[in-house]
N, C-alpha and C positions, 0 to 999 in steps of 0.2 A: 289832398289836405290831410291834417293829422288824424282825423277820424277814419279816413280810408286806409291809412298805412299802419295804424295801431301805435300804442305808446312806445314800444321798444324801438321800432324803426324811426319814430319821431325823435326820440332821444338821441339815436345815432346820428340823425340829420343835424340836430342841434350841435352835437360835438363836432361834426364836420364843419359847420358854419363857424364855430368858435375857433377851430384850428386855422381857418382861412382868414377870418376877420377880427378875431378876438383882441388883437393888440392895437387896433385902430384907436379905440377910446383912450387907452392908457398912453399911447403915443401922443395923442392930442393933448392930454393933460400934462404930460411931460414938456411938450413944446410950449405950453402956456406958462410953464414954470411952477407947476404944482409940486409941493414938497411933501411927499407921502412916504410911508414905509412900504416900498414896493415889494419887499421880501414877504409881506403878509398878504399879498394879493391872492384872491381866490375867485372861483367861478361858481355861480349859483348851483350848478349840478355836481360840484365836487362832492365826493362821498361824505366828507366830514360836515359840510354845510347842509346837505340834504338830511342827514341824520339829526343834526341840531335843530333844523326847522321842524321836522316831524315831532321831535321830543317837545319843543317849545309849544307848538300848537296843541299837542295832546295834553300837556299840563294845563294850559290856559282853558281848554275845553272842560277838563275834569274839575277845574276850580269854578266853572260857570262864568268865566270872564269873557268867553267868546262862544258863539253858537252858530249852527248852520240852520238857516231858515229861508223862507220865501221872501224875496225882495225884488224890487224893480232894478233892471240893469239896462244899459244902452247896448243893445245887440245889433251887430252889423251883419246883415245877411250876406253881404258881399265878402267880408273878411272872415265870416264864420267864427267870430269871437266877440267878447265883450269889449266895449270901448269906454275909456275914461270920460267922466263928466267934462273934463277940460278939453277934450277933443271933439265934443259934440257941437254941431251948429244947429241951434234950435230955430224952429219956424212955426208959426201958427198956420194950421190947415183947417179948412171947412170940412166938416164930416158928420 
């Protein structure tokens, strides 16, 4: 998992995945007839986007508009990651 291999190797694996499968989503959108400016397409880990995201979050934090704190998350021990509220199947358990 990503904790075992470290961030650098994890990012390398993400880029490998992107090279193999990255066009599938846009190919599907094109097949559906989406009319987009495909020349502006970019990937989350592209240098220009990563820098822009870091800058935006830094500015929002400095302005007090976002913060980092303790909160409840849906953690999947199997996946070893947080899971969206939309993906959780809730059930009542006696305990």
